[in-house]
C-alpha positions as a Markdown table, in Angstrom:
| # | Residue | x | y | z |
|---|---|---|---|---|
| 1 | Met | 54.4 | -76.8 | 40.5 |
| 2 | Glu | 55.3 | -73.2 | 40.1 |
| 3 | Lys | 52.7 | -71.1 | 38.1 |
| 4 | Lys | 53.9 | -70.2 | 34.8 |
| 5 | Cys | 54.3 | -66.5 | 34.1 |
| 6 | Thr | 51.7 | -65.1 | 31.6 |
| 7 | Leu | 51.8 | -62.0 | 29.3 |
| 8 | Lys | 49.1 | -60.6 | 31.5 |
| 9 | Asp | 51.3 | -61.2 | 34.7 |
| 10 | Leu | 54.2 | -59.2 | 33.2 |
| 11 | Ala | 51.8 | -56.5 | 32.1 |
| 12 | Lys | 50.7 | -56.1 | 35.7 |
| 13 | Ile | 54.3 | -56.3 | 37.1 |
| 14 | Leu | 55.3 | -53.6 | 34.6 |
| 15 | Asn | 52.1 | -51.4 | 34.8 |
| 16 | Leu | 52.0 | -51.5 | 30.9 |
| 17 | Ala | 49.3 | -52.6 | 28.7 |
| 18 | Val | 49.3 | -56.3 | 27.5 |
| 19 | Ser | 49.5 | -55.1 | 23.8 |
| 20 | Thr | 52.7 | -53.1 | 24.8 |
| 21 | Val | 54.3 | -55.9 | 26.4 |
| 22 | Ser | 53.5 | -58.3 | 23.7 |
| 23 | Lys | 55.0 | -56.0 | 21.1 |
| 24 | Ala | 58.2 | -55.3 | 23.0 |
| 25 | Ile | 58.7 | -59.0 | 23.6 |
| 26 | Asn | 58.3 | -59.6 | 19.7 |
| 27 | Asn | 60.9 | -56.6 | 19.1 |
| 28 | Ser | 58.2 | -54.5 | 17.4 |
| 29 | Pro | 59.4 | -51.2 | 15.7 |
| 30 | Glu | 56.4 | -49.5 | 17.4 |
| 31 | Ile | 58.1 | -49.8 | 20.9 |
| 32 | Ser | 61.0 | -47.7 | 22.0 |
| 33 | Gln | 64.4 | -49.4 | 22.7 |
| 34 | Leu | 64.2 | -48.5 | 26.4 |
| 35 | Thr | 60.8 | -50.2 | 26.9 |
| 36 | Lys | 61.8 | -53.3 | 25.0 |
| 37 | Ile | 64.9 | -53.8 | 27.3 |
| 38 | Lys | 62.8 | -53.2 | 30.4 |
| 39 | Val | 60.2 | -55.7 | 29.1 |
| 40 | Gln | 62.6 | -58.3 | 28.0 |
| 41 | Asn | 64.6 | -58.1 | 31.3 |
| 42 | Thr | 61.6 | -58.5 | 33.3 |
| 43 | Ala | 60.4 | -61.4 | 31.2 |
| 44 | Gln | 63.8 | -63.2 | 31.7 |
| 45 | Leu | 63.8 | -62.6 | 35.4 |
| 46 | Tyr | 60.3 | -64.1 | 35.9 |
| 47 | Asn | 61.1 | -67.2 | 33.4 |
| 48 | Tyr | 58.4 | -65.9 | 31.1 |
| 49 | Ser | 58.3 | -68.0 | 27.7 |
| 50 | Pro | 55.6 | -67.1 | 25.0 |
| 51 | Asn | 52.9 | -69.2 | 24.2 |
| 52 | Lys | 54.2 | -70.6 | 20.9 |
| 53 | Ser | 51.0 | -72.3 | 20.4 |
| 54 | Ala | 49.0 | -69.4 | 20.2 |
| 55 | Gln | 51.4 | -67.5 | 18.1 |
| 56 | Asn | 52.0 | -70.1 | 15.5 |
| 57 | Leu | 48.2 | -70.9 | 15.3 |
| 58 | Lys | 47.8 | -67.3 | 14.1 |
| 59 | Thr | 51.0 | -66.7 | 12.0 |
| 60 | Lys | 53.3 | -69.7 | 11.2 |
| 61 | Lys | 52.9 | -71.7 | 8.0 |
| 62 | Thr | 54.9 | -74.8 | 7.8 |
| 63 | Lys | 53.3 | -76.7 | 4.9 |
| 64 | Thr | 53.0 | -79.7 | 6.9 |
| 65 | Ile | 49.8 | -81.4 | 8.1 |
| 66 | Gly | 49.4 | -83.7 | 11.3 |
| 67 | Val | 47.7 | -86.9 | 11.1 |
| 68 | Ile | 46.6 | -88.8 | 14.2 |
| 69 | Val | 45.0 | -92.3 | 13.9 |
| 70 | Pro | 44.0 | -94.9 | 16.4 |
| 71 | Asp | 46.5 | -97.4 | 14.6 |
| 72 | Val | 48.2 | -98.1 | 11.4 |
| 73 | Leu | 47.7 | -102.0 | 11.5 |
| 74 | Ser | 44.4 | -102.0 | 10.1 |
| 75 | His | 44.1 | -101.8 | 6.5 |
| 76 | Phe | 41.3 | -98.9 | 6.7 |
| 77 | Phe | 43.7 | -96.5 | 8.3 |
| 78 | Ala | 46.7 | -97.7 | 6.3 |
| 79 | Met | 44.7 | -96.7 | 3.2 |
| 80 | Ala | 43.4 | -93.5 | 4.7 |
| 81 | Ile | 47.0 | -92.5 | 5.4 |
| 82 | His | 48.0 | -93.5 | 1.8 |
| 83 | Gly | 45.1 | -91.2 | 0.4 |
| 84 | Ile | 46.0 | -88.3 | 2.8 |
| 85 | Glu | 49.8 | -88.4 | 1.9 |
| 86 | Thr | 49.2 | -88.7 | -1.9 |
| 87 | Glu | 46.9 | -85.7 | -1.8 |
| 88 | Ala | 48.9 | -83.6 | 0.5 |
| 89 | Asn | 52.2 | -84.3 | -1.5 |
| 90 | Ser | 50.4 | -83.3 | -4.7 |
| 91 | Lys | 49.8 | -79.9 | -3.0 |
| 92 | Gly | 53.3 | -79.4 | -1.7 |
| 93 | Tyr | 52.3 | -80.4 | 1.9 |
| 94 | Lys | 54.2 | -83.1 | 4.1 |
| 95 | Ile | 52.5 | -85.1 | 6.6 |
| 96 | Ile | 53.4 | -86.0 | 10.4 |
| 97 | Ile | 51.6 | -89.2 | 11.6 |
| 98 | Cys | 50.9 | -89.9 | 15.2 |
| 99 | Leu | 49.3 | -92.9 | 16.8 |
| 100 | Ser | 46.8 | -92.7 | 19.7 |
| 101 | Asn | 46.7 | -96.6 | 20.0 |
| 102 | Glu | 43.0 | -95.8 | 21.1 |
| 103 | Ser | 44.2 | -93.7 | 24.2 |
| 104 | Arg | 42.7 | -90.3 | 24.9 |
| 105 | Glu | 45.9 | -89.3 | 26.7 |
| 106 | Lys | 48.2 | -90.2 | 23.9 |
| 107 | Glu | 45.8 | -88.3 | 21.4 |
| 108 | Ser | 45.9 | -85.2 | 23.5 |
| 109 | Lys | 49.5 | -85.3 | 23.8 |
| 110 | Ser | 50.0 | -85.5 | 20.1 |
| 111 | Ile | 47.6 | -82.6 | 19.3 |
| 112 | Asn | 49.5 | -80.4 | 22.0 |
| 113 | Thr | 53.0 | -81.2 | 20.3 |
| 114 | Leu | 51.6 | -80.9 | 16.8 |
| 115 | Ile | 49.9 | -77.6 | 17.2 |
| 116 | Asn | 52.8 | -76.0 | 18.9 |
| 117 | Gly | 54.1 | -74.7 | 15.6 |
| 118 | Ser | 54.8 | -78.0 | 14.1 |
| 119 | Ile | 51.8 | -78.1 | 11.6 |
| 120 | Asp | 49.3 | -75.8 | 9.7 |
| 121 | Gly | 46.4 | -78.3 | 10.2 |
| 122 | Leu | 45.2 | -81.4 | 11.6 |
| 123 | Ile | 43.5 | -84.7 | 10.4 |
| 124 | Ile | 42.1 | -87.1 | 13.0 |
| 125 | Ser | 40.2 | -90.1 | 13.6 |
| 126 | Leu | 39.2 | -90.2 | 17.1 |
| 127 | Ser | 40.5 | -92.9 | 19.7 |
| 128 | Lys | 38.2 | -95.2 | 21.2 |
| 129 | Glu | 38.8 | -94.0 | 24.7 |
| 130 | Thr | 38.0 | -90.4 | 23.8 |
| 131 | Gln | 34.6 | -91.6 | 22.4 |
| 132 | Ile | 33.8 | -93.8 | 25.1 |
| 133 | Thr | 34.6 | -91.0 | 27.9 |
| 134 | Glu | 33.1 | -88.2 | 25.7 |
| 135 | Asp | 35.7 | -86.0 | 27.1 |
| 136 | Tyr | 37.0 | -83.8 | 24.1 |
| 137 | Gly | 38.5 | -81.3 | 26.3 |
| 138 | His | 42.0 | -81.7 | 24.7 |
| 139 | Phe | 40.6 | -80.0 | 21.5 |
| 140 | Glu | 39.8 | -76.7 | 23.1 |
| 141 | Glu | 42.9 | -74.8 | 22.7 |
| 142 | Ala | 43.2 | -75.8 | 19.0 |
| 143 | Leu | 39.4 | -74.8 | 18.5 |
| 144 | Lys | 39.8 | -71.5 | 20.6 |
| 145 | Tyr | 42.3 | -70.3 | 17.8 |
| 146 | Asn | 40.3 | -71.7 | 15.0 |
| 147 | Phe | 43.1 | -74.2 | 14.1 |
| 148 | Pro | 41.9 | -76.2 | 11.1 |
| 149 | Ile | 41.0 | -79.7 | 12.0 |
| 150 | Val | 39.3 | -82.3 | 9.8 |
| 151 | Leu | 37.8 | -85.4 | 11.5 |
| 152 | Phe | 37.4 | -88.7 | 9.5 |
| 153 | Asp | 35.7 | -92.0 | 9.8 |
| 154 | Arg | 35.4 | -91.6 | 13.7 |
| 155 | Thr | 33.7 | -88.1 | 14.3 |
| 156 | Phe | 31.9 | -86.3 | 16.9 |
| 157 | Glu | 29.0 | -83.8 | 16.1 |
| 158 | Lys | 29.8 | -81.3 | 19.0 |
| 159 | Ile | 33.4 | -80.9 | 17.7 |
| 160 | Ile | 32.8 | -78.0 | 15.2 |
| 161 | Cys | 35.1 | -78.7 | 12.2 |
| 162 | Asp | 35.0 | -80.3 | 8.8 |
| 163 | Lys | 34.2 | -84.0 | 8.8 |
| 164 | Ile | 34.4 | -86.7 | 6.4 |
| 165 | Ser | 32.7 | -90.0 | 7.0 |
| 166 | Ile | 30.3 | -92.8 | 5.6 |
| 167 | Asn | 26.8 | -93.4 | 6.6 |
| 168 | Asp | 27.8 | -96.2 | 9.0 |
| 169 | Gln | 24.2 | -96.7 | 10.1 |
| 170 | Leu | 23.0 | -97.0 | 6.5 |
| 171 | Ala | 26.0 | -99.2 | 5.5 |
| 172 | Ala | 25.2 | -101.7 | 8.3 |
| 173 | Lys | 21.5 | -101.6 | 7.6 |
| 174 | Glu | 22.3 | -102.6 | 3.8 |
| 175 | Ala | 24.6 | -105.3 | 5.1 |
| 176 | Thr | 22.0 | -106.8 | 7.1 |
| 177 | Glu | 19.3 | -106.6 | 4.5 |
| 178 | Tyr | 21.9 | -108.2 | 2.0 |
| 179 | Leu | 22.2 | -111.3 | 4.3 |
| 180 | Leu | 18.6 | -111.3 | 4.6 |
| 181 | Gln | 18.0 | -111.6 | 0.7 |
| 182 | Thr | 20.3 | -114.3 | 0.5 |
| 183 | Gly | 18.1 | -116.3 | 2.8 |
| 184 | Cys | 19.7 | -115.9 | 6.3 |
| 185 | Gln | 17.0 | -116.0 | 9.2 |
| 186 | Asn | 19.0 | -115.8 | 12.3 |
| 187 | Ile | 21.5 | -113.1 | 12.0 |
| 188 | Ile | 23.7 | -111.5 | 14.8 |
| 189 | Phe | 25.8 | -108.5 | 15.0 |
| 190 | Leu | 29.4 | -109.0 | 16.3 |
| 191 | Ser | 31.6 | -106.0 | 17.4 |
| 192 | Thr | 35.0 | -105.4 | 19.0 |
| 193 | Ile | 34.7 | -101.6 | 18.5 |
| 194 | Ser | 31.7 | -101.0 | 20.7 |
| 195 | Gly | 31.8 | -97.4 | 22.5 |
| 196 | Thr | 33.1 | -95.8 | 19.1 |
| 197 | Ser | 31.0 | -93.7 | 17.1 |
| 198 | Val | 31.2 | -96.0 | 14.0 |
| 199 | Gly | 30.7 | -99.2 | 16.2 |
| 200 | Glu | 27.5 | -97.7 | 17.7 |
| 201 | Lys | 26.1 | -96.5 | 14.3 |
| 202 | Arg | 26.8 | -100.0 | 12.8 |
| 203 | Arg | 25.0 | -101.4 | 15.7 |
| 204 | Met | 22.0 | -99.2 | 15.1 |
| 205 | Gly | 21.9 | -100.0 | 11.5 |
| 206 | Tyr | 22.0 | -103.8 | 12.0 |
| 207 | Leu | 18.8 | -103.4 | 14.4 |
| 208 | Asp | 17.3 | -101.1 | 11.5 |
| 209 | Gly | 17.8 | -104.0 | 9.1 |
| 210 | Leu | 15.9 | -106.5 | 11.0 |
| 211 | Lys | 12.9 | -104.0 | 11.7 |
| 212 | Asn | 9.7 | -105.4 | 10.7 |
| 213 | Thr | 11.0 | -108.8 | 10.0 |
| 214 | Gly | 10.1 | -110.6 | 12.9 |
| 215 | Ile | 13.8 | -111.8 | 13.5 |
| 216 | Gln | 15.2 | -111.4 | 17.0 |
| 217 | Ser | 18.2 | -109.2 | 17.1 |
| 218 | Ser | 21.4 | -110.6 | 18.9 |
| 219 | Ile | 24.4 | -108.6 | 19.7 |
| 220 | Leu | 27.8 | -110.0 | 20.6 |
| 221 | Asn | 30.4 | -107.2 | 22.1 |
| 222 | Ile | 33.8 | -108.8 | 22.5 |
| 223 | Lys | 36.3 | -106.5 | 24.3 |
| 224 | Asn | 39.4 | -108.6 | 23.9 |
| 225 | Tyr | 40.6 | -111.0 | 21.3 |
| 226 | Asn | 41.9 | -113.3 | 23.8 |
| 227 | Ser | 38.2 | -114.3 | 24.7 |
| 228 | Phe | 37.1 | -114.0 | 20.9 |
| 229 | Glu | 36.9 | -117.8 | 20.3 |
| 230 | Lys | 35.1 | -118.7 | 23.5 |
| 231 | Leu | 32.3 | -116.2 | 23.3 |
| 232 | Leu | 31.7 | -116.7 | 19.6 |
| 233 | Met | 31.6 | -120.5 | 19.9 |
| 234 | Ser | 29.2 | -120.0 | 23.0 |
| 235 | Gln | 27.0 | -118.1 | 20.7 |
| 236 | Leu | 27.2 | -120.4 | 17.7 |
| 237 | Gln | 26.9 | -123.8 | 19.7 |
| 238 | Asn | 23.9 | -122.5 | 21.8 |
| 239 | Phe | 21.9 | -120.6 | 19.2 |
| 240 | Lys | 20.8 | -121.2 | 15.7 |
| 241 | Val | 22.9 | -118.6 | 13.8 |
| 242 | Asp | 23.2 | -118.5 | 10.1 |
| 243 | Gly | 24.3 | -114.9 | 9.5 |
| 244 | Ile | 26.7 | -112.5 | 11.2 |
| 245 | Val | 27.4 | -108.8 | 10.5 |
| 246 | Thr | 30.8 | -107.9 | 11.9 |
| 247 | Ala | 31.7 | -104.3 | 12.7 |
| 248 | Asp | 35.2 | -104.3 | 11.1 |
| 249 | Glu | 37.6 | -106.6 | 9.0 |
| 250 | Leu | 39.7 | -108.0 | 11.7 |
| 251 | Ser | 36.6 | -109.1 | 13.7 |
| 252 | Ala | 35.2 | -110.7 | 10.5 |
| 253 | Ile | 38.3 | -112.7 | 9.7 |
| 254 | Ser | 38.4 | -113.9 | 13.3 |
| 255 | Thr | 35.0 | -114.9 | 13.1 |
| 256 | Met | 35.6 | -117.1 | 10.0 |
| 257 | Lys | 38.8 | -118.4 | 11.4 |
| 258 | Tyr | 37.2 | -119.7 | 14.5 |
| 259 | Ala | 34.0 | -120.9 | 12.8 |
| 260 | Leu | 35.9 | -123.0 | 10.4 |
| 261 | Lys | 38.3 | -124.4 | 13.4 |
| 262 | Asn | 35.0 | -125.7 | 15.1 |
| 263 | Ser | 33.6 | -127.2 | 11.8 |
| 264 | Phe | 31.2 | -124.6 | 10.7 |
| 265 | Lys | 31.0 | -124.4 | 7.0 |
| 266 | Ile | 31.1 | -120.8 | 5.4 |
| 267 | Pro | 28.6 | -119.8 | 3.8 |
| 268 | Glu | 26.8 | -123.2 | 4.0 |
| 269 | Asp | 26.3 | -123.0 | 7.7 |
| 270 | Ile | 27.0 | -119.2 | 8.5 |
| 271 | Ser | 27.3 | -116.2 | 6.1 |
| 272 | Val | 29.7 | -113.4 | 7.3 |
| 273 | Ile | 29.9 | -109.9 | 6.1 |
| 274 | Gly | 32.3 | -107.1 | 7.4 |
| 275 | Phe | 33.4 | -103.7 | 6.9 |
| 276 | Thr | 36.6 | -102.6 | 4.8 |
| 277 | Asn | 37.6 | -103.9 | 1.6 |
| 278 | Gly | 41.3 | -104.9 | 2.9 |
| 279 | Val | 44.0 | -107.3 | 1.9 |
| 280 | Leu | 42.8 | -109.7 | 4.4 |
| 281 | Ala | 39.3 | -109.7 | 3.2 |
| 282 | Glu | 40.3 | -110.3 | -0.4 |
| 283 | Asn | 42.8 | -113.0 | 0.2 |
| 284 | Tyr | 41.5 | -115.1 | 3.2 |
| 285 | Ile | 39.9 | -118.3 | 2.1 |
| 286 | Pro | 37.0 | -118.1 | 1.9 |
| 287 | Ser | 37.3 | -114.5 | 0.8 |
| 288 | Leu | 35.2 | -112.1 | 2.7 |
| 289 | Thr | 32.2 | -110.1 | 1.5 |
| 290 | Val | 32.4 | -106.5 | 2.7 |
| 291 | Val | 31.1 | -103.0 | 2.9 |
| 292 | Asp | 33.8 | -101.1 | 1.0 |
| 293 | Gln | 34.3 | -97.8 | 3.4 |
| 294 | Gln | 36.2 | -96.0 | 0.6 |
| 295 | Ala | 39.1 | -95.8 | 3.0 |
| 296 | Lys | 41.5 | -94.0 | 0.5 |
| 297 | Lys | 39.0 | -91.8 | -0.7 |
| 298 | Gln | 38.3 | -90.8 | 2.9 |
| 299 | Gly | 41.9 | -89.9 | 3.3 |
| 300 | Thr | 42.1 | -88.0 | 0.0 |
| 301 | Ile | 39.1 | -85.8 | 0.6 |
| 302 | Ala | 40.1 | -85.2 | 4.3 |
| 303 | Ala | 43.2 | -83.7 | 3.0 |
| 304 | Arg | 41.9 | -82.0 | 0.3 |
| 305 | Thr | 39.2 | -80.6 | 2.4 |
| 306 | Leu | 42.0 | -79.4 | 5.0 |
| 307 | Ile | 44.3 | -77.8 | 2.4 |
| 308 | Lys | 41.3 | -75.9 | 0.8 |
| 309 | Arg | 40.4 | -74.6 | 4.4 |
| 310 | Leu | 44.1 | -73.5 | 5.0 |
| 311 | Asn | 44.0 | -71.6 | 1.6 |
| 312 | Lys | 40.5 | -70.0 | 2.5 |
| 313 | Lys | 38.8 | -71.7 | -0.2 |
| 314 | Lys | 36.1 | -73.3 | 2.0 |
| 315 | Pro | 33.2 | -71.6 | 3.4 |
| 316 | Ile | 33.3 | -70.3 | 6.9 |
| 317 | Lys | 30.9 | -73.0 | 8.1 |
| 318 | Pro | 32.1 | -76.3 | 8.6 |
| 319 | Val | 31.2 | -79.0 | 5.9 |
| 320 | His | 30.5 | -82.6 | 6.5 |
| 321 | Arg | 31.0 | -84.7 | 3.6 |
| 322 | Thr | 29.4 | -88.4 | 3.7 |
| 323 | Leu | 30.6 | -90.9 | 1.1 |
| 324 | Lys | 28.6 | -93.6 | -0.4 |
| 325 | Thr | 29.4 | -97.3 | 0.4 |
| 326 | Ser | 29.1 | -100.4 | -1.6 |
| 327 | Ile | 28.8 | -104.1 | -1.0 |
| 328 | Ile | 31.7 | -106.2 | -2.5 |
| 329 | Gln | 30.5 | -109.9 | -2.5 |
| 330 | Arg | 32.8 | -112.6 | -2.2 |
| 331 | Gln | 32.9 | -116.3 | -0.9 |
| 332 | Ser | 31.6 | -115.6 | 2.6 |
| 333 | Thr | 28.0 | -115.2 | 1.6 |
| 334 | Phe | 25.7 | -116.5 | -0.8 |
| 335 | Ala | 25.3 | -114.9 | -4.2 |
| 336 | Leu | 22.3 | -112.7 | -4.8 |
| 337 | Thr | 22.5 | -113.5 | -8.5 |
| 338 | Ala | 24.1 | -116.3 | -10.3 |
| 339 | Lys | 26.3 | -114.0 | -12.3 |
| 340 | Ile | 29.3 | -112.6 | -10.3 |
| 341 | Thr | 31.3 | -109.9 | -11.9 |
| 342 | Glu | 35.2 | -110.3 | -12.0 |
| 343 | Ile | 35.6 | -107.3 | -9.8 |
| 344 | Asp | 33.3 | -108.8 | -7.2 |
| 345 | Asn | 35.2 | -112.1 | -7.3 |
| 346 | Pro | 39.0 | -111.3 | -8.3 |
| 347 | Ser | 39.9 | -114.9 | -7.4 |
| 348 | Gly | 37.8 | -116.1 | -10.4 |
| 349 | Lys | 36.4 | -118.9 | -8.3 |
| 350 | Gln | 32.6 | -119.8 | -8.7 |
| 351 | Leu | 30.5 | -118.5 | -5.7 |
| 352 | Pro | 27.7 | -120.6 | -4.4 |
| 353 | Ser | 24.0 | -119.4 | -4.7 |
| 354 | Lys | 21.5 | -120.3 | -1.8 |
| 355 | Val | 18.6 | -122.2 | -3.3 |
């Protein structure tokens, strides 16, 4: 592939300063008409095209925010986008949504496309592949020009930018302790998102929850939903399991689906708790006890933080906002108390208490 002619190359060819060439190409009144013609003709001859990314990162305002998420099928990301869009629209901004589909390459292409003058700032939840490979080189150009970026949910400490998340490790610890308090004695951790920052922190939180209990830990990582039932049943039929902490909503619903299909009762035989207070969690039978990740609020605060950054209303040093979580108890676990609030149990059905 032919090497692209740069501004420095043009300056060397013309024996002019880089700043002079740049001003001539941009038709600056500081440069004589003769020099402008000479520079512009030479640029055309050598097929020079300006680095729009660098120019726009410094000058252009579009009142548009880019959003890159792994997918929009999960309730968490759908609600986060809802929060982002609502907050952005209230401040006069539009949003452009791109999906990485858990691919680093797609994430990289989306970043390169969006920062090339299309948007003023980016809100991103990192792809699974980016986090597994720990290859964040595709952020270099944006960070080089101090392009405003806010990471939410899936973050990485070495990317220096604003971040919005929950304390996933603490939330998983509390979820594990919740099952212990209801009487579970053999609790496993099931994850379909191992390799992501949130999956790893939730795994660590589960281990924290079992510390000093004398209960042996057991971790089941499932990489493909096609093998979900087989791997889960192998665990349940060969080991005495009475509690499962799952890493996300879909894995929790799948756990209950296959457990019920294979004649396990929930929560009588197995209690299940998951992450994300989504539509599936609330409406599945039995309804799912969840850690509420504040999905919409994460999106709202991510957008608010970015807009303040764009308007220079944030300190120079990046901020990291950690939101509090809560456990919403439903029918997939035993109740800690006999009294269940209407909010905890929107269906109005009586929840069991473990004796």
